[in-house]
C-alpha positions in Angstrom: 4.0 -3.1 22.0 5.3 -0.2 19.9 7.6 -2.2 18.1 10.1 -0.6 14.9 8.8 -3.6 12.5 5.0 -2.8 13.3 5.9 1.1 12.5 7.5 0.4 9.4 4.9 -1.8 7.9 2.3 1.0 8.7 4.8 3.5 6.6 4.7 1.2 4.0 1.5 1.4 4.4 0.6 4.7 4.5 3.2 5.4 1.4 1.5 2.5 -0.7 -2.1 3.8 0.0 -0.5 7.3 -1.2 1.2 5.7 -4.2 -2.2 4.6 -5.3 -3.8 7.9 -4.9 -1.5 10.0 -6.8 -1.6 7.0 -9.8 -5.4 7.0 -9.5 -5.5 10.8 -10.2 -2.7 10.4 -12.7 -4.7 7.9 -14.9 -7.3 10.9 -15.3 -4.9 13.4 -15.8 -3.0 11.3 -18.4 -2.9 12.2 -21.7 -2.2 9.0 -23.8 -2.4 5.2 -23.6 1.5 4.6 -22.7 1.0 7.0 -19.4 -2.7 5.2 -18.4 -0.7 1.5 -19.0 2.4 2.2 -16.6 0.0 3.8 -14.2 -2.7 0.6 -14.4 0.6 -1.5 -13.8 2.0 0.5 -10.6 -2.7 0.6 -9.5 -2.2 -3.0 -9.5 1.0 -3.4 -7.6 0.1 -0.9 -4.9 -3.1 -2.9 -4.5 -1.3 -6.0 -4.4 1.4 -4.4 -1.4 -1.5 -3.2 0.2 -3.2 -6.6 0.9 0.0 -7.6 1.3 0.9 -5.7 4.1 -2.5 -5.7 5.7 -1.9 -9.4 6.0 1.7 -9.2 7.9 -0.8 -7.1 10.0 -3.1 -9.8 10.5 -0.7 -12.2 11.2 1.3 -9.6 13.8 -2.3 -9.6 15.6 -2.5 -13.4 15.5 1.1 -14.0 17.0 0.5 -11.1 19.6 3.1 -8.9 18.1 0.4 -6.0 17.4 -0.6 -3.4 19.3 -3.8 -1.0 18.9 -6.9 -1.6 16.7 
């Protein structure tokens, strides 16, 4: 059952993980507190999005709308 909405969830999850990696590195590389505050906020958002997307995957599995792992 390869549904497009499942593929979109996976794309969004992958993108959120990539944004999280970039922002964590940017926190290390940042040279002022303003940048760190911005990246910190984005990191929190990405973590929340990842949590939401994983929840949606779990829901799709319960609803038998997910195939794969």
